[in-house]
PATORBA-243669 format. One record per residue (C-alpha): residue number from 0; residue in three letters; x, y, z. Coordinates in Angstrom, 3 decimals. Example, Ala and Ser with C-alpha at 12.3 -4.5 7.8 and 13.67 -1.06 7.14 Angstrom:
! residues 2
[0; "ALA"; [12.300; -4.500; 7.800]],
[1; "SER"; [13.670; -1.060; 7.140]],
//
This chain:
! residues 117
[0; "MET"; [-28.282; -30.198; -94.075]],
[1; "LYS"; [-25.140; -31.033; -95.907]],
[2; "LYS"; [-23.369; -34.297; -94.831]],
[3; "PHE"; [-19.721; -34.355; -93.922]],
[4; "ALA"; [-17.599; -37.380; -93.723]],
[5; "SER"; [-15.079; -35.996; -91.185]],
[6; "VAL"; [-14.350; -32.905; -89.017]],
[7; "ALA"; [-11.644; -31.928; -91.488]],
[8; "ALA"; [-14.115; -31.937; -94.288]],
[9; "TYR"; [-16.605; -29.827; -92.189]],
[10; "LEU"; [-13.923; -27.213; -91.391]],
[11; "ARG"; [-12.799; -26.976; -95.073]],
[12; "ALA"; [-16.387; -25.923; -95.902]],
[13; "VAL"; [-16.348; -23.224; -93.509]],
[14; "PRO"; [-15.206; -19.609; -94.590]],
[15; "PRO"; [-11.717; -18.593; -93.507]],
[16; "ALA"; [-12.490; -16.257; -90.486]],
[17; "PRO"; [-14.978; -18.505; -88.716]],
[18; "ARG"; [-12.863; -21.523; -89.675]],
[19; "ALA"; [-9.979; -20.100; -87.823]],
[20; "ALA"; [-12.243; -19.509; -84.688]],
[21; "LEU"; [-13.418; -22.930; -84.695]],
[22; "GLN"; [-9.991; -24.383; -85.202]],
[23; "LYS"; [-8.808; -22.518; -82.022]],
[24; "LEU"; [-11.951; -23.630; -80.243]],
[25; "ARG"; [-11.255; -27.398; -81.443]],
[26; "LYS"; [-7.594; -27.120; -80.157]],
[27; "THR"; [-8.749; -25.752; -76.711]],
[28; "ILE"; [-11.423; -28.591; -76.358]],
[29; "LYS"; [-8.817; -31.338; -77.386]],
[30; "ALA"; [-6.403; -30.012; -74.721]],
[31; "ALA"; [-9.056; -29.842; -72.079]],
[32; "ALA"; [-10.627; -33.392; -73.103]],
[33; "PRO"; [-7.549; -35.431; -74.384]],
[34; "LYS"; [-9.552; -38.713; -74.010]],
[35; "ALA"; [-12.470; -37.403; -76.034]],
[36; "THR"; [-13.093; -38.599; -79.457]],
[37; "GLU"; [-14.213; -36.497; -82.370]],
[38; "ALA"; [-17.057; -37.238; -84.806]],
[39; "ILE"; [-19.665; -35.636; -86.868]],
[40; "SER"; [-22.928; -36.009; -85.307]],
[41; "TYR"; [-26.250; -34.116; -86.254]],
[42; "GLY"; [-24.084; -32.573; -89.167]],
[43; "ILE"; [-21.567; -30.861; -86.940]],
[44; "PRO"; [-18.337; -31.692; -85.262]],
[45; "MET"; [-18.770; -33.243; -81.811]],
[46; "PHE"; [-16.404; -34.379; -78.983]],
[47; "LYS"; [-17.660; -37.390; -77.125]],
[48; "HIS"; [-16.551; -38.781; -73.774]],
[49; "HIS"; [-19.054; -41.101; -72.023]],
[50; "GLY"; [-21.717; -39.486; -74.317]],
[51; "MET"; [-21.862; -36.187; -76.087]],
[52; "LEU"; [-19.406; -33.777; -74.455]],
[53; "VAL"; [-19.532; -30.539; -76.628]],
[54; "GLY"; [-20.239; -29.732; -80.354]],
[55; "TYR"; [-19.522; -26.583; -82.321]],
[56; "ALA"; [-20.607; -25.121; -85.626]],
[57; "ALA"; [-20.419; -22.163; -87.892]],
[58; "PHE"; [-23.425; -20.293; -89.195]],
[59; "LYS"; [-23.939; -17.100; -91.292]],
[60; "ASP"; [-23.443; -14.560; -88.594]],
[61; "HIS"; [-22.088; -16.461; -85.648]],
[62; "CYS"; [-20.536; -19.627; -84.369]],
[63; "SER"; [-21.939; -21.797; -81.654]],
[64; "LEU"; [-20.662; -24.166; -78.930]],
[65; "PHE"; [-23.150; -26.670; -77.874]],
[66; "MET"; [-23.076; -28.245; -74.445]],
[67; "SER"; [-25.408; -28.983; -71.503]],
[68; "THR"; [-28.319; -26.669; -70.341]],
[69; "VAL"; [-27.268; -27.254; -66.814]],
[70; "LEU"; [-23.819; -25.920; -67.483]],
[71; "ALA"; [-25.174; -22.953; -69.356]],
[72; "LYS"; [-27.117; -22.055; -66.299]],
[73; "ALA"; [-24.238; -22.758; -63.893]],
[74; "TYR"; [-21.990; -20.306; -65.868]],
[75; "LYS"; [-24.496; -17.880; -66.596]],
[76; "LYS"; [-22.439; -14.994; -65.172]],
[77; "ALA"; [-19.378; -15.857; -67.158]],
[78; "LEU"; [-21.465; -16.299; -70.251]],
[79; "ALA"; [-23.430; -12.926; -69.934]],
[80; "PRO"; [-21.451; -11.273; -72.734]],
[81; "TYR"; [-22.555; -13.876; -75.040]],
[82; "GLN"; [-26.064; -14.722; -76.505]],
[83; "THR"; [-27.063; -18.077; -75.047]],
[84; "SER"; [-30.126; -20.224; -75.298]],
[85; "LYS"; [-30.523; -23.667; -73.401]],
[86; "GLY"; [-27.199; -25.455; -73.989]],
[87; "THR"; [-25.947; -23.110; -76.809]],
[88; "ILE"; [-23.577; -20.431; -76.530]],
[89; "ARG"; [-23.257; -18.117; -79.597]],
[90; "PHE"; [-20.043; -16.117; -80.415]],
[91; "THR"; [-18.676; -14.180; -83.337]],
[92; "VAL"; [-15.111; -14.110; -84.825]],
[93; "GLU"; [-14.665; -10.639; -83.342]],
[94; "LYS"; [-15.665; -11.751; -79.945]],
[95; "PRO"; [-14.611; -15.499; -79.445]],
[96; "LEU"; [-14.965; -17.498; -76.272]],
[97; "PRO"; [-12.142; -17.077; -73.927]],
[98; "THR"; [-9.785; -20.165; -73.844]],
[99; "THR"; [-10.034; -20.318; -70.005]],
[100; "LEU"; [-13.798; -20.302; -70.047]],
[101; "VAL"; [-13.881; -23.047; -72.747]],
[102; "ARG"; [-11.413; -25.095; -70.608]],
[103; "LYS"; [-13.657; -24.785; -67.481]],
[104; "LEU"; [-16.807; -25.700; -69.486]],
[105; "VAL"; [-15.254; -28.768; -71.144]],
[106; "LYS"; [-13.831; -30.021; -67.828]],
[107; "ALA"; [-17.186; -29.381; -66.033]],
[108; "ARG"; [-18.874; -31.239; -68.823]],
[109; "ILE"; [-16.471; -34.127; -68.482]],
[110; "ALA"; [-17.327; -34.370; -64.807]],
[111; "GLN"; [-21.088; -34.306; -65.736]],
[112; "ASN"; [-20.650; -37.328; -68.041]],
[113; "GLU"; [-18.416; -39.131; -65.721]],
[114; "ARG"; [-21.052; -38.811; -62.788]],
[115; "LYS"; [-23.673; -40.379; -65.133]],
[116; "ARG"; [-21.638; -43.524; -65.469]],
//
């Protein structure tokens, strides 16, 4: 696994098409979680707010949004068009996650983390 010093360095290493998809996802997450901080954790970009909020990454044939298993189950119907496993949602450049869904997931994840406090 390659080590990145920053989220910007990670994104620079991603090919242009998936990079654009991840940058849009990042912008949506930032808007939904303005108090969250960004970092590289486990080699990928991660947002943290009272613990891990969400992470995202690009792979050869898809991109992923990483979150909680509980939320993946709770939003199973909305996530049906996407391949999921535990707390991972896979999407492609051609079929990105809808902004409204990402906002809902991030806000629900914030609420989860704040309840744990």
